C-alpha positions in Angstrom: 44.9 -33.0 148.3 44.4 -32.5 144.6 47.0 -31.2 142.2 44.9 -28.1 141.8 45.4 -27.1 145.5 49.1 -27.8 145.7 50.6 -26.6 142.4 50.6 -22.8 143.1 49.6 -20.0 145.4 46.0 -19.5 146.3 43.8 -16.7 144.8 44.0 -14.8 148.1 47.8 -15.1 148.1 47.9 -13.7 144.5 45.8 -10.7 145.5 48.0 -10.0 148.5 51.1 -10.1 146.3 49.5 -7.8 143.7 48.6 -5.3 146.4 52.1 -5.5 147.9 53.7 -4.9 144.4 51.5 -1.9 143.8 52.0 -0.5 147.3 55.1 1.7 146.4 53.1 3.4 143.6 50.1 3.9 145.8 52.3 5.6 148.3 54.1 7.7 145.8 51.1 8.8 143.7 49.4 10.9 146.4 52.8 12.7 146.9 52.9 13.6 143.2 49.2 14.7 143.2 49.7 16.9 146.2 53.0 18.5 145.1 52.3 22.3 145.1 53.0 24.4 142.0 56.1 26.6 142.2 55.6 29.7 144.3 54.8 32.9 142.5 57.0 34.5 141.2 59.6 31.9 140.3 60.7 33.2 137.0 61.3 36.6 135.2 58.4 39.0 134.8 57.6 41.3 131.9 55.9 44.7 132.2 54.6 45.6 128.7 54.5 49.4 127.9 52.5 50.0 124.8 54.4 53.2 124.0 58.0 54.1 123.1 60.8 54.4 125.7 61.3 57.7 127.4 57.7 58.8 128.1 55.9 58.9 131.5 54.5 55.4 131.1 58.0 54.0 130.4 59.4 55.9 133.4 56.7 54.5 135.8 57.3 51.0 134.5 61.0 51.1 135.1 60.5 52.5 138.6 58.2 49.6 139.4 60.4 47.1 137.7 63.4 48.0 139.8 61.5 47.8 143.1 59.9 44.4 142.1 63.4 43.0 141.4 64.6 44.2 144.8 61.6 42.6 146.7 61.1 39.4 144.7 64.6 38.6 143.5 63.4 38.0 140.0 64.4 39.8 136.8 61.7 42.2 135.7 61.9 43.3 132.0 60.3 46.4 130.6 59.1 45.5 127.1 58.1 48.5 125.0 55.6 47.6 122.3 54.4 50.8 120.7 52.0 51.1 117.8 48.3 51.8 116.9 47.7 54.1 119.9 48.6 51.4 122.4 46.6 48.7 120.7 49.5 46.4 119.8 50.8 46.2 123.4 47.4 45.9 124.9 46.6 43.1 122.6 49.8 41.3 123.3 49.1 41.2 127.0 45.4 40.3 126.5 46.5 37.2 124.6 49.5 36.2 126.6 49.7 33.2 128.9 47.5 33.7 132.0 50.4 32.8 134.4 51.0 36.2 136.0 54.3 36.8 134.4 53.2 39.3 131.7 51.8 42.6 133.0 50.5 45.6 131.1 51.0 49.2 132.2 48.3 51.1 130.3 46.9 54.6 130.3 43.4 56.0 130.1 43.4 55.5 126.4 42.8 51.8 126.9 39.1 52.6 127.9 38.7 55.3 125.2 39.8 53.1 122.3 36.8 50.7 122.3 34.4 53.7 121.5 36.8 55.0 118.9 37.6 51.6 117.2 34.9 49.0 117.6 37.1 46.5 115.7 39.8 46.1 118.4 41.3 42.6 118.4 40.7 42.3 122.2 37.9 43.2 124.6 39.2 45.4 127.4 36.5 44.4 129.9 36.6 40.7 129.1 40.2 39.9 128.3 42.0 42.0 130.9 41.7 42.5 134.6 42.7 45.7 136.4 45.2 45.3 139.3 46.3 48.7 140.5 46.3 52.4 139.7 49.9 53.5 139.5 49.4 57.3 139.2 46.8 59.9 138.1 47.0 63.4 136.7 44.5 66.1 136.0 44.3 68.0 132.7 44.3 71.8 132.7 42.8 74.2 130.1 45.6 76.5 129.2 45.7 79.7 127.1 48.6 82.0 126.1 49.3 84.8 128.7 48.3 87.3 126.0 44.8 86.0 125.7 42.3 88.6 127.1 40.5 86.0 129.2 41.3 85.6 132.9 38.6 83.0 133.6 36.7 80.2 131.9 33.6 82.5 131.8 35.6 85.2 129.9 37.1 82.5 127.7 33.7 81.2 126.7 32.4 84.8 126.1 35.4 85.6 123.9 35.0 82.4 121.8 31.3 83.0 121.3 31.9 86.6 120.2 34.1 85.3 117.4 32.5 82.1 116.2 34.7 79.8 114.1 37.8 81.9 114.6 39.3 80.2 117.6 40.7 76.7 118.2 42.0 74.2 120.6 45.0 71.9 120.3 45.4 68.2 121.2 47.9 65.4 121.2 46.1 63.9 118.3 42.7 62.6 117.1 40.9 60.6 119.8 43.3 61.5 122.6 42.1 62.8 126.0 42.9 66.4 125.1 40.7 66.0 122.0 37.9 64.4 123.9 38.0 67.2 126.6 38.0 70.0 124.0 35.1 68.4 122.2 33.2 68.1 125.5 33.7 71.8 126.3 32.4 72.6 122.8 29.3 70.6 123.5 28.6 71.9 126.9 29.5 75.6 126.4 28.0 75.8 122.9 31.3 76.7 121.3 32.7 75.9 117.9 36.4 75.8 118.7 38.3 74.2 115.8 40.3 71.1 116.7 44.0 71.2 115.8 45.7 67.8 116.3 49.5 67.6 116.9 51.9 64.8 117.0 52.9 65.0 120.7 53.2 67.6 123.4 56.3 69.5 122.3 54.9 71.1 119.1 51.6 71.7 120.8 53.2 73.6 123.8 55.4 75.6 121.4 52.5 76.9 119.3 50.3 77.5 122.3 53.1 79.6 123.9 53.6 81.5 120.7 50.0 82.4 120.4 49.3 80.3 117.2 46.9 78.3 119.3 44.0 79.8 121.2 43.8 77.0 123.9 44.6 73.4 124.8 43.9 70.7 127.3 47.3 69.6 128.7 47.9 66.9 131.3 49.6 68.2 134.5 52.5 65.9 134.1 53.3 67.6 130.8 52.2 71.1 131.9 53.9 71.3 135.3 57.3 72.5 134.1 55.7 75.2 131.8 52.9 76.6 134.0 54.7 79.9 134.3 54.3 80.6 130.6 50.5 80.1 130.4 47.3 81.0 132.0 45.3 78.2 133.6 41.5 78.5 133.5 40.2 75.2 134.9 41.2 71.6 135.7 39.6 68.3 135.2 38.9 65.9 138.1 36.7 66.0 141.2 39.3 68.0 143.2 41.6 70.9 142.5 45.2 70.1 141.6 47.7 70.7 144.4 50.0 72.6 142.0 47.2 74.9 141.0 45.2 75.5 144.2 43.6 78.6 143.0 42.3 77.1 139.7 38.8 75.7 139.9 37.6 72.4 138.6 35.1 72.3 135.7 32.6 70.7 138.1 32.9 73.8 140.4 32.1 75.9 137.4 28.9 74.0 136.5 30.2 71.5 133.9 29.8 67.7 134.0 31.7 64.7 132.8 35.1 66.4 133.4 35.5 64.4 136.6 37.7 61.5 135.0 41.4 62.2 135.3 44.2 60.6 133.3 45.6 57.5 134.9 48.3 54.8 134.5 47.2 51.4 135.6 48.5 47.8 135.8 46.5 45.0 134.1 46.9 41.2 133.6 45.1 38.8 131.3 41.6 38.1 132.7 42.3 34.3 133.1 45.2 34.8 135.6 44.2 33.0 138.8 43.0 35.3 141.6 45.7 34.4 144.1 48.4 35.4 141.7 46.7 38.6 140.5 46.1 39.6 144.1 49.7 38.9 145.1 51.1 41.1 142.3 48.5 43.9 143.0 49.4 43.9 146.7 53.1 44.1 146.0 52.6 46.9 143.5 50.4 48.9 145.9 53.1 48.4 148.7 55.7 49.8 146.3 53.6 52.8 145.4 53.6 53.8 149.1 57.4 53.8 149.4 58.6 57.4 150.1 61.1 57.4 147.2 58.5 56.1 144.8 56.0 58.7 146.0 58.6 61.4 145.5 59.4 60.1 142.0 55.8 60.1 140.9 55.1 63.5 142.4 58.2 64.8 140.7 56.6 63.9 137.4 53.7 66.1 138.2 51.4 63.2 139.1 49.6 61.8 142.1 50.6 58.3 143.3 47.9 55.7 143.0 46.0 55.1 146.3 43.1 53.0 145.2 42.4 49.4 146.1 42.1 46.9 143.2 38.3 47.0 143.5 38.2 50.8 143.5 40.5 50.9 140.5 38.3 48.4 138.7 35.3 50.7 139.3 37.2 53.7 137.9 38.0 51.7 134.7 34.4 50.7 134.2 33.0 54.2 135.0 35.5 56.0 132.8 34.8 53.7 129.9 31.1 54.6 130.1 31.7 58.4 130.4 34.2 58.5 127.5 32.0 56.3 125.3 29.1 58.8 125.7 31.3 61.9 125.0 32.8 60.2 121.9 29.4 59.3 120.6 27.8 62.7 121.3 30.8 64.6 119.8 31.0 62.2 116.8 34.7 61.7 117.3 36.2 59.3 114.8 39.8 58.1 114.1 39.3 58.0 110.4 
């Protein structure tokens, strides 16, 4: 034999040793590659409320947070981020990490704002995905009990007989109550003067005192005060269970009053489908619990009963309806 064949291992032997040395890594690597992500949820969650503490949105968020903590064993924080008619909180969630741990509890205003402010820092339809409708509430057209109008027909006749002398109040420029009053002006041919207020309390006080001729009030706010006013018509496709004798605007021949106010859960659009669906399913389960139903109905609202797909359809349809009304009525925030 030559020295070349006796001084070291053969090429085949070297290959076998290399494979043997690498074998532990080859065995371990697939285990790493296949290790599943931590199950969702595995850390605290945050429900962002784009309004101050104490309101209906905040109350609903805290109700959900408590139930989610019970069922999932994770801390759920309610994070109030008020400002700019909800824009600050909406934007925060739209731009948050798409991991399913930051959730938005928004109201109908989220689909009204794009038509009122085309320079929003986020795109509702592209940056957020709807998950579940938490609750809904009709609005009701109220007048003081001293008003000589017992029906919407008589109300319209009275307003037309005194052009420019009557008004309607709202929660502020661009709010649902402003949009609804403007829609009535358009469809009934009225010139009711818009009087914006900073919140419901002063609006109700002046309506009750007769300083206001009329106002659109959401049922959650109106319910404790219905005895002090006269209700003429309600928004929505169906009559409100608390006002069974009051017709809808649709029954009276008006259109585009079908949308109702709603509270809904959203996540960033990039959150993976399985995570979004798991959160939505749990939220919808919670909304069917008897004590949660009683809590929501006690606030004068109707608990959400829509599937995620149905709620997404409501969001899209309402955005179109409100955009047209805002354009036709020339409603502006400035």
